[in-house]
Structure formats: structure tokens, C-alpha cells
C-alpha positions in Angstrom: -22.7 44.4 -10.9 -19.7 42.8 -11.3 -17.5 44.6 -13.6 -15.1 41.4 -14.2 -13.9 41.3 -18.0 -14.7 37.6 -18.1 -17.6 35.7 -17.8 -17.9 33.8 -14.6 -17.2 29.7 -14.7 -19.9 27.3 -15.8 -21.9 30.3 -17.9 -23.9 28.4 -20.4 -26.2 28.5 -23.2 -27.4 25.9 -25.9 -27.7 27.3 -29.6 -28.4 25.5 -32.8 -25.5 24.4 -34.5 -24.1 25.9 -37.4 -23.4 23.1 -39.6 -25.5 20.1 -38.4 -29.3 19.8 -37.5 -28.2 19.4 -33.7 -27.6 22.1 -30.8 -24.6 22.9 -29.0 -24.1 23.3 -24.9 -21.7 26.2 -24.8 -19.9 26.5 -21.4 -17.3 28.9 -20.3 -14.4 27.6 -18.8 -12.2 30.2 -16.7 -9.3 27.9 -16.3 -9.1 28.0 -20.3 -10.1 31.5 -20.6 -12.6 30.6 -23.6 -15.9 28.7 -24.2 -16.3 25.1 -24.5 -18.8 23.4 -27.0 -20.4 20.1 -26.7 -22.5 18.6 -29.0 -25.9 17.4 -27.9 -27.0 14.3 -29.4 -30.6 12.5 -29.9 -31.1 9.0 -30.0 -34.3 6.9 -29.0 -36.2 10.0 -27.8 -32.8 10.4 -25.4 -30.5 13.6 -24.9 -26.8 12.9 -24.1 -23.3 14.6 -24.4 -21.6 11.3 -23.9 -23.8 7.7 -24.6 -22.9 6.8 -20.9 -25.3 8.8 -19.8 -28.3 9.3 -21.2 -31.3 12.0 -20.3 -35.4 11.7 -20.8 -35.1 15.5 -21.9 -32.7 18.6 -22.2 -33.6 20.0 -18.8 -32.9 16.5 -17.3 -29.2 17.2 -19.0 -28.7 20.3 -18.2 -29.9 20.0 -14.2 -27.7 17.0 -14.0 -24.7 18.8 -14.9 -25.4 21.5 -12.9 -24.3 18.9 -9.9 -21.9 16.7 -12.1 -18.4 17.6 -13.9 -19.1 17.8 -17.5 -17.5 15.1 -19.5 -13.4 15.2 -20.0 -13.0 17.8 -17.4 -12.5 17.5 -13.3 -14.4 20.0 -11.9 -16.6 22.0 -14.7 -20.1 22.5 -13.9 -23.3 24.1 -15.5 -23.7 27.3 -13.0 -26.0 29.9 -14.8 -27.5 30.4 -18.1 -26.6 33.0 -20.3 -28.8 36.0 -20.1 -30.3 34.9 -16.7 -30.6 37.6 -14.1 -30.8 36.7 -10.6 -34.0 37.8 -9.0 -33.7 40.5 -6.4 
């Protein structure tokens, strides 16, 4: 088990927004040593972070950003959901 004081880059979770009816994708950015928050939008049964790329489902969005950088970032991708324990 790692004893690192900071979470791994790309660690993420999806939570309800505290102020809106939408959800928020929260991603740990090691370069900033803090979490980045991305509001999840839903329109016409599509889910997106930025309107240029829309997805049929939240799982499709997550799958896409596992291999593509998040908006406004050159290299940050989703890596592992918060609380997930790898099988042994």
C-alpha cells in the first residue's frame, strides 16, 4: 500500500452539485496539488463537459476521458474512481 500524502493524478469521483441540480466530475490534478471540478451538462439525452463532444451516457463520457485529456488540460485523463480497490 502506498503511503503517499497526495492522491494519484486522475483520481476522480462524480458527485451531486451543492448549488445546482446537475452533477460534478471531480478530478485530482497532481500538477496543481488540488482537485479540478467539471460541471456535467445534460441536454437532449446527451451528457457533456463542453458542447463540442457529447455522449449518450455518463459511462461513455468517463470511458472517453480515460484515454483523452480533459477540457482545457494538455494531459490530465481520468485514471481511477475514488474508493475503487484493485482486485488482487
